[in-house]
N, C-alpha and C positions, 0 to 999 in steps of 0.2 A: 418375415417381418422385421424391418431394419427402421429403427427409429432412434437417433442419438446413440448411446451407447448399447441400446438394447438389440440384439440380433437373435433371432429364433425362427423356427419352422413350426407352423401351426398344423394341428391334425384334430379338427372338430368332427364330431358325429352327431347327428339329429336322432333323438329317441323321444317317441311319444310327443312330438312337436317342440322339443325343446333342443337348443344347440348346447352340446357339452364339450367343454375344452379338456385336453389332457392335463393331468395333475402336473406333470413337469414338461418343460419345453424340450422340444426336439433341436438337435444342432442345426446351426445355420450354415448353409454351403453354397450360397449364393455369390460367392467372391469371384472376381474375374469377370467385370462386367465387359460385355460386347460378345460373349460367346453362349451358346445354348446349353441348357441344363435339362437332365432327364429326371422327372420325378414319378416314383412308381410306388403304389400302395397295394398290398395284398391282404385281403380279409379271408380268413379261413372260417370252415363250419364250426371248428372247435372254440370260436370265439377269441382267436389269436390275431394279431395285426403285425405285418412286417412293412418297414418303410425303407426304401432305398433312393438314394439321390446320386445319380451319375454312376449306377450300377454298384454303389457302396452302401452296405447296410448301415443304417444309423439308429434302427430301433427295430426291437420285436418283443412283443409283450401281450398282456391279457386285456381284453375289453372290460372284464368285469373288474379287475384290479387298479387299472391304471385310468380309468375315467369313472366319474361318479354317476353312470347311466342307471344304476340299480339304488334303490334306498338301502342305507348301511343295516346289515344283520343284527347288529346289537346297537343298543342305545344307553345313556345313562338313566340309572333309575331315579325318576322324578321324586320318589319318597325316601331317598337316602340322603340324609343331612351330615354335614360336617360337624363333628362334637365342638361343643363350647370351649373345650380346654385343649383343641388342637393348637399345635404350635407351628406357625407359618415360616418363622425365621430360622434360617439354618446356622447364624450366627449371632452373638450377642456380646455385650460389653463384659469385660473382665470385672467382676466385682472388686478384685483385690488389687486392681491397677490403679494407683493413686498419682496424682501430678506431683512432681517433685516441688519442695518448698521453694527452691531456687530458681524455678522456671520463670522466664521473663515472659510476660504476657504481650499482647497486641499493643496495648497503650504505651508499652516502654520500647517499642520498635525502634523510635528515635529519641536520641538524647541529646542534651546540650553539650557541645565541645568545649570540655573544660580547659584545654590547650589553647584555645582561641583568645587572642589579646586585642584589645581595643587599638584601632591605629592612632599612632601619634598625631596624625593631622585631622582626627576626628573632631567636629565642633558640634557640641550638644545643641546650641542654640539654632545652628543652621541645618545640621544633619538629623536631629532629633536624639532621643536617648539611645545609647548604644546597647545592642543585645547581642550576645554570643551566637553564633549559628548552631544549628542542629547537625547530627551526623548519625549514620547508621550505628545502632547498638550492637557490637560485635557479640554481644552474649545472648541476643534474640535468636533462636533456632526455629520458629515458625510457630504456628497455633498447635496448641497440645492436644491429641486426641487419645481417648481411652483405648487400650488395646482391645482387640477383637478376638474373641474365641469361639470354638465350636459349641453350639447350643446342644447339651446333652438330651434336652426334652424334644429336639426336632425328630421327627419320624418320616420325613419326607413330603412331597407335595401330595395334597388330598384329592383324590378324585372319586367322585360318585361311582358305585359299583354298576357293572353292566349288566343289562337283562335283554332277552331277545326281543327285537323289534317286530311288534305286532302287525307293522305295515309292510315288513320285508316281503318281496315277492321274487322268487329266482325267474330268470329267462334265459334259456339255452338259444334262443334265437335272435341275440342281439346283433349277430352279424348280417342276418336277413333282411332284404329289403324288397318289398312287393313288385316295385317297378323302377327301373332307371329310364325314365323317359326322356330327362336331358342332363347337360352338363352346364353349370353355372359358375361363374367367377364373382366374387364378392370382393372388389378391391378399393383401398384408400391409398393413394400414392402422393409422395412428395417430389418424387422423379419419373418422369414419364418415358416412353420407349420400350417398355416390355411387351413382348408378342407372346400370346399363348396360341399354341397350334399343335398339329401332330397329337391328336389324343385318340385313345383307344380304351373302351370299357370290354372287357372279355372274362370268360370262366375258363379260358385255355392257356395255361401257362406257356406252352411251346409257341402259341400265335403272339403272345406279349414278348417273348424272347426274340422272336424273328423281328419283330416292330422295333425294339430297342436297338437292334443292330444298325437300322437306318440312322438314329441319332449316334451311334458309334463312329459311322464312316464320316457323317456331317462334322462331329466334334474334333476329329483328327485334323481335317482340313481348316476348319476355324482356328484352332491352336496353332497351327503352323502360320496362317496367314496373320494372326494376333502378334505372334512373336516376331514376325518380319516388321509389322507396323509399329511394334514396340521399340525395337532397335532403330529403326528410322527416326522414330520421334525423338528418341534419345540422342542421337548423332545430331539431329537437327537443333536441339536444346543446347547441346555442348557447344555447337559452332556458333549460335545465336548469343550465348553466354560469354563466349571468347570475343565476338565482335562488341559486344556491349562494354565488356572489361576494357578493351582498347580505346573505345570512344570515352569512356567515363575518364581514363586516365588524362586523354587529351583535354576534355573538358575540365577536369580538375586543375590542370597545368594552367589553362586559360583563365579559370574561376580564381585560381591563387594569384595570378599575376594581376588581374584587374582588380582583386580585393586588396593588394598591397599597393597598388596606384591610388585607389579610392582612400584607403587609410591615410596615405601620405598627404592626400590634399585636405585633410582635416586638422584643425588646430584647437584644443580645448584649454581651457583654464579652470582647474579645481581651486576654488577660493574659500578661505575662512576669514572674514574681516571682523575686527571690531571698531574700525573707522572707514567709512566710505570715502569716496571722492577720487579713487583710483581709476585711471583710464588707461585700457589696452588697445593700442592701435599701431600703425606702421609697422605691419608684420611682413616678412618675406621668408619663403622656404624655397632654396635653390641648392643646386649642386655645383654652381659656379662661385668660387671664392671671390673672384674679382667683383662680380655683381654684388655680392655681400658686402665687400669692403666699400664699394661705391654708395650703397645704401647707408652703410654706417655713418658716412662722412656728413649725410643729411642730418642725422641726430647730433653729431659734434657741433655743427653750425647752429643748430637750435639749442643745445646745451649752452654753449658760450653766451648766447643771448638772454637765456633764463637766468644763468648765474649772475650776469651783470645787473639785470632787473631785481633779483633776490638781494644782491649787495645793497643797492640803492635802498630797497624797502627796509632792510635790517638797520640801516644807518639812520633813515628817517624816523624808525620807531625808536632807536636809541636817544635820538636827540629830544624827542617828544617826551620820554620817560624822565630824562635829565632835568627838562623843564618843569614837569609835574612835581618832581622831588624838590627843586628849589622853592617852589611856591609852598609847599608843605612845610619847610624849614621856617619861613616867614611866620606862618600861623604858630609855630611852636614857640617863636619869640614872643608873641602876644600873650602868651599864658603867664610869662613872668616867674615871678618868686613863688606863686602858689604851686607850680608845678615842681619848682625845685624843692620845696618843703614836703611835698607829697612824696617825692622821689626819696627825701632823707628819711621820712617816716617809714617807707616800705623796706629801706635799707636796714632800718634801725631794729627795735625789739620785735617787730612784727615780721621780720624778714623771713625767719624760717617758715612761718605759716604761709606767708604771701608765696614765698618761692616754692614752699611745698606744694601749694595749690596749683601754682603755674606749671610745676612739674607734673602734676596729676594730670592737668589738662593736656599737656604735652603728650604724655604717655597714652591718653585716651585717643588723641588724634592718630598717634602711631599705631595703635591698636586697631582703630577703625581702618586705617590705610592697609594694614596686613591683612584684615578680615576682607576687605575688597579685593585685595590680590589672590588669597585663597579661593573667593568665590569664582573668580576669573579662572583660576587654574582649574578648579573642579568643573567648570563649564566646558573647557577643552578637553578634559578626561572624559567627559560624558560623550 
């Protein structure tokens, strides 16, 4: 019987219409697939059994002791009851063991890191209220358990006392079968190819020994042939592995070269932009410096045109700004003396408050600008 990690040889006897399995498994000797094995069972009139596999004894014992063919001689007394004060536990908590007063419990396994400091660039309005991080408590040693000691009241595992089984009947003819009219094999296989043949049932040990010699001669030939086949297979596999290793090296070289070529054909741009409108084009990848220089000349010609256009645009914008400023000065002249008196009033007794207020507004603008800068920086860091 081989199923997964289970390997065993079964020996089942039928008694009074019931199939009874041996209490413990027999050794598994069906290793070395592809060769024949000889199984031999000897049942003796003294109700003892001997099992051999390939002429090696793997078991010899009693039918009465190693199979539950007969009912047990003794049974537990159904009237015997466990005492109410019987102690089942061999160990108990030490009543004198107490948890130390300074023991750190589970709820203190993690503590606030007292050495942690609020970062200088922390913004409560933007980042929320700062809280110190937690860390493992070095004083925590785990959950506390009371010490266990031997229970002085424990007397052992309780069992009901045994009495003679009134249903027990001895049978000295367990070995005996009225008729051997047929041989049957009850099989359940996950792997086919097993052949059962060359079977003998006899009460003559000498005849069985002579029959076994036929298997011995066959086995020697099979073992020699199997050894030759295994060695040939091993040599073939080694040769195949060597050939595959050479092919793999060639394939790996070809693959590496093609991968390098393919990688060189790709250009990628990893971008993080706060302002759009950037265009990436006119790209060349070459190992010819002269070709690259010629390609660069196209950019130079384009750049000269772009710089000239930009200069014209800047000068036009500058002239437009000057014109607007001149018109704004004319509006200021229309305000007249009223503006001048207001200026005198601001510079007079109210100057500190006015200037202070203006300074406050200026600082507010600067603060807002700095906040935006910090926000942008945090975005980058994330």
